[in-house]
Each structure stands twice: as structure tokens, then as C-alpha cells.
N, C-alpha and C positions, 0 to 999 in steps of 0.2 A: 702394458708395460709387467717387467718381469717382476719385480718384488711385489708386494702388496699393498693393496694402496691405502693411504693413511689421510686421517681428517686434513690436514696441511693439504694435502693435492685436492681434495675435493673442494676446500676452501677456493683454490687457486684456479682450478677448472669453472665454477661459479661465478668468481670476482666477487669475493668477498671475505671478508677476514672470518678467520680458522671460529671466534666464537660464532658471529652468525650460523656459520657452519653447523656451529654444534647444535645452536636452537633449534635450526630447522629439523634435526634431524630427529630432534628430540618430541615426542608425541605431546609431552606436557608443557612444552615452552616454543611449541611454532604457533601458537595460538600471535604469539606478541607481535611476529613480524609478520611482513605484508603476504598475501597469496602468489603473489608473484616470486619474491624470494623462495619463498617455500620451494615452491615447483622448479626454481632452477637448481637449485641446491642437491634438491634429491632424485632430476633428473643426471644433475653431472655425477652424484653417486652411483645410481644405477649405471650408469656408463663405464665407471672407472671398477664398477663389481666391487664398493666398498659396502661392508657388513658393520652398524654400529655394535659396539661391544658394550651392552647394555649392564653389563657385572661388573665392569671396569667405570664405567659412568653413575654406578651405584655407588661404589667403593668411594671415589673422587667426592660425591655428593654427599657421604654416608646416610644414603636411603636406598631402602632395597626397592620401593614403588610396589611394593606386596602387601598385602591386608589379608590378615585371617579374620576367618569367619566359623563362627561355634554356634552349631543348631543341636536343640536336644533328643531328635528324632527326623533322619532323612526320612522317615518313610509318610510323615507328615506332610501331605500335599500345601500346607498353607508356608511350608520353605521355601520351594524353588520359587514361584514371585516374588519373594523378599530378595533371595541371590540375585534374582535377574535383576532387579532394581538396581542391588549394589553395585554388581556388573556393570552396569549402564553409567553410573554414576562416576565408578572409577576409571572406566576408560578413557573418556574423556578429559580425563587429566594424567593419562598414561599409565594408570596403577591397575595392577592385576589383584584377582582375589583368589584365596586358599580356603577351600573348605573342609570342615572337618564335623564330623558327629560323638555326641559326648553319650548317648546310649542312656541317659540320667543319670550317669554315673558322675561323681563330684572327684573321685581318682581321676578317672580317666581325663575329663575336661582338663584337670590340673597339671597333667601329662603332657595333652596338647599346648598350651599356655607356654610351658616351659619350653616346647618341641621352640612353637613360633618365636620365642624371645631370641631362642640360640642361633634361629636365622634372621633376627635381627629384623624382623617385619616391623613396619613403621605404623603399625597400627592395629589395634583388635575392634570387631564386632562379635558381643555378645548375645546371642538368644537363647541361653541356655542358665540365665543368672538365680540362685536363688539365693532367698533372704537371707539367710546367715552368712552371706557371703561378702554381704557390706565393710567387713574390715580388710579382707583380703582383698577387693577390689578397689579400694581406698589407698591402701598400700601399692598394689599393682597401676594404679593410674598416674603416679609419681615417676613410671619408668616409662611408660608408652601410652599412648593416646588411647581412652576406649571410648565407647560408644555402647548403649544397651540397646536391644531392639526387642520389641515385644514386651517384655518383661522389665521392671525396674526393682531398685532398693533405695532404701532410706540413707543416701550417700552423696552429701554435697560437691564431691569432687569428679563426679563419675554421670555421663551426657546421658539421655534416655529419649528415645521414640517408641510410643507406646501409642495404642489404641487405647478410647475412652473404655472401660471396664465399666463402670458405673453406669454411665448413659443407656451404651447397649443392653445391659440387666434391666435397668429400669424401663427402656422400651418394650421388649420380649414380654416382661412382666404384664407392663398394660395391653399388652396385645391378648394374649391367654386370658387376662380377667375381663377384657371387652367381650371376649367370646363366651363369658360367663362361668368360666373358670372358678371353684372355688376352694377345691384342695389341688393346690398346686407344687409340686415336688421340686427339690433342687439336687442334682447330682454337681457337687462342688470340682473343683479342679483340685490338685494337691494344695496343703496348706503349707508349706514352704515357699512356694512361688508368689509372687506380686499378684499374676491374673486369677489364682487360684484362690485366693483372700481378698481381692476388691470385689470379683463377679460373688462372692459368698456373701459380703458383708450388702452389698445393694441388692441382692435376693431378701435377705433380711428387713433389709429395711424397707422393702417395697412391700413384703409381706406385714409387715406389722401396721404399716399405711392402710395395707387393704383391709386387715382380720383384726389387728388388733394385738394379736398374740402369732407366734409361729406353734404348728405342730412338730416335735422333735423327730419325729418318725417319717416327716417330711424332707427330711436332707441327709444328705449322705455324701462323704468325701471318697476321691478317688484317690488312689497311691500315684496314678499317673495320667496323661492326660490322651491313656489310650483306647482301644474298641474292646478290650478285652476286661479293663476296669469298667468301662461303659457297660457292658453285661454284666459284671458281677455286681455293681451297683443297682443296675435297675432291678433284677432279682430283688435287691435286699428292699427296695422300695414297694414290688409289690407284696414281699412277704411280712414286710412290719406290720400292718394292718391299716397304714395313714388312707388307704385307698384313695389314690390320687387322682385327677380328671386327666391332669395334663404335668408332664415334666419338663424343666426346663433345667438343660444338659449345660455345662459350663466350656465345652467345644463340641465342635462337630462330630470327632471320634468318638466320644463318650455316649453322644445323642446317638449314633451308628450300633454302638453294642446293646447300650438300653431298646434299640427297635427289634433285636434278636430276642433280647430277655421277653419283651411282652410276646413276639410273635409266640416262642415257647410254652409263655403260660395260657395260651388260647384268646390272648385278646387280641383285638385290633388296630393299628393306628390308622388314621384319626378317630374311626368310629368310638372304639372305647377309649382309648388315653392319647390325647395330642404331644407331640414330642417336638421340641423344639432344640436347636443347638448355638453353636457361637463360632464365629468367625468365614462362614462363607466359601469355606474349601472347595477347590477345584475339582466339578461333578457333582458336587451338593445338590442340582437341580435333575441330576440324572438318577438319583436313588427313586426307590420305589417304598412310600411316596416321596417323592421331592420333600427335600426340607426344608422347613422355616428356620430360618436364622438370623444371627447378625453380621453385616457385613464390614468386615475392616478393611483398607485397600493394603494389601499387603505390600505390592510393587512400589510403592509411593513409600510408603513406610522403609522397604530396603533404601530407596534411591535418599532419602530423606536421612538417613542413619549414615549412609556414605557420603554423604552431603557436608554434615557435622563432622565427620575423621576427617576428611580433608581438611577444612577450618583448623581442625585442634591441630594435625601436623603442621600447616602451614605459620599456625598461630599459637604454641602449646600453652600461652598463658589466661588463653580463652576461661573465661568463665563458666562452668558446667550449665547446659540447658535441659528443658523437658518441655518434648514436642509433643503435642497429644492429639492423634489423626481422629476425626468424626465415623461414630459408626450409621448404620444403615440398617433399617429392619425390612428383610426379605421375607415376605408370607409367601410359602406354597403350599403342598399338599398335607403336609405333614400336621396342621394344627388346625381344628375345627371349632364351632361351636358344642360346647357341652349336652350331652346326651339326654342328662337326665338330670336339669338343673335344681 
């Protein structure tokens, strides 16, 4: 045909109603039709050279079929599996994801969210929330569906998919204690994040149950979940006089930085000091020594966050929910029995 083919042409060629042809060409709606009808419509579209205008379709439906995702640090290898889970779930309903990095900077995150809203994205998945963001997120949730990932806040209007931080730290403390360690130190995460606070509180509770009191010299808080902060905090613990025989870090990057500090100080892990992390990020098993850590199902967390967000997009009146993913203790070579009990 000399003119550009229209949807009505595809419908006529496939011998279906125009609305049926539209659904067959929409990845999010094709599942409602029989495979035979979908195949017939798509074959007709290919033969006619018809291309569905996704932008026009989104304007008609007042949906972009795009979801905005924000993570605090793209270099942290725990986030790619999460994003893959998000993408896999969204794609099955014909949605796509846009990923941005906040660099731990609230102002940058605010600007990214504003851009997402300007582009009329259908929802947000935020892995970068801070505890003090509760009021702003509560207001934002009235404008667009939101699901928090990995971190959470005390906000009744915002759903969250998180790991069980308390259980993970409790499991790791029990492992170290079982190896005979009594001087267990903690590199806590930033105390403006739910993960940093929850893991520190879990450590304090386990330490009190184990020893009855907590030596303040054995606890230091990082400003960010980064290797550099792990190094700084590791040096602080070694110089503070608490003489730890084991260090429980609030995430794997903090543990990696701590290992460097231990080596520079002339000690060996795990012969002199055992070190553990949290998250079981990719390549944790390739380190020297391989890192003992807490495994969180990152891919599944991303998948569940996307699942929840799609539910909210379809039914905005749904009540907020909290999904907690179970942790697993992964024992490797960076922890060993205490040398001098």
C-alpha cells in the first residue's frame, strides 16, 4: 500500500476487531487473548509493515509504561541483580525501567525524582531512602506509586521490600561467638539509613545478650556504605584499644575496606582477626580470603519490588505493605576460631 498502514488495516487483514488488534500488539495486554489470535495479528502487522506507536498509545492510556529506579551507588555490585529482577518483572507486563544513581546526595536524588515526574513515569522504586525522608516520601506517594527497596522508613503510605537485617546480624554474631570470639567489633552503616540503624541495633542486642554490656570502643559508624569508610573505620577499631578478635561489618564493602586496614596494620585475616560482611555481593567468594557474609536474595527483592509497584499502578488505593526477605549465613574463609581464647 502506498500510504502508511494503520491499525485498522492490521485488524482487517487479521479479520479481528480493531480493539483486539490493539491488545494483540500491546505486550501488557496480549496475554488476555489466545496465542492464535495474537500470532495472526502480529503476522498481519509484519506483512503490512505496521509499527505500533508506543508514545501515542501511552498518551491515550495516560501511562508511560516507564518506571524510575534510583540507587545510591551504581558501583555497589548488589544493585545490578536487584535491577535485573526489576526489569524481568516489568518487561513481562510491557514496562521498562530507567535507572539513576544518587551518589548518596539527597539534592541529586530530589532532582532525579523531579525529572522522573516531569516525564510522567508511572511509578518509582527507590533504593536510596534516608530515615529523614519520611515526610517528603509520604507527600510524594500521593502523586505517584512508590516502593522502597532494601531500605525503609516509618511511613504508613509507602510500601517496602527489604532484607531481614536483624536476623542476619543475629545469625552472624552467633557464628562468630560460636568460634570463641568475645571481643567482637561492629562497623555500623550510616545511621541515617534503616539498614545502618537496624543492623547496629541488632548487633547491640546480640552483644548485650552475649556479654551483658557493650564496649563502646568496639563500635564505629561509617558515613557511607563504601570501601573507603570501611578502611577508615577499620583503622579506628584497631587504634581505639578495644583489641577486637572479630569484626562484623554492616555490609561487604565496609568489610573489604576493613581488610585493607588490617593488612596495613600487620595483622592477618582470619588468623589474627576474623572479618564478616553483609549482602553477599557478587565476587565476595573470589576475595582473599573469601568473605563470610549474610546473603540477601537481591534479584528476588528487585522482582518483588516491581511486582508490588505494578499492583499499585493498577490499583492505586492498595494499602502499603512490607515484604521481608529471609537472610542466609554464608561461611567462607574470612572467619575462623579465635586464636587466643
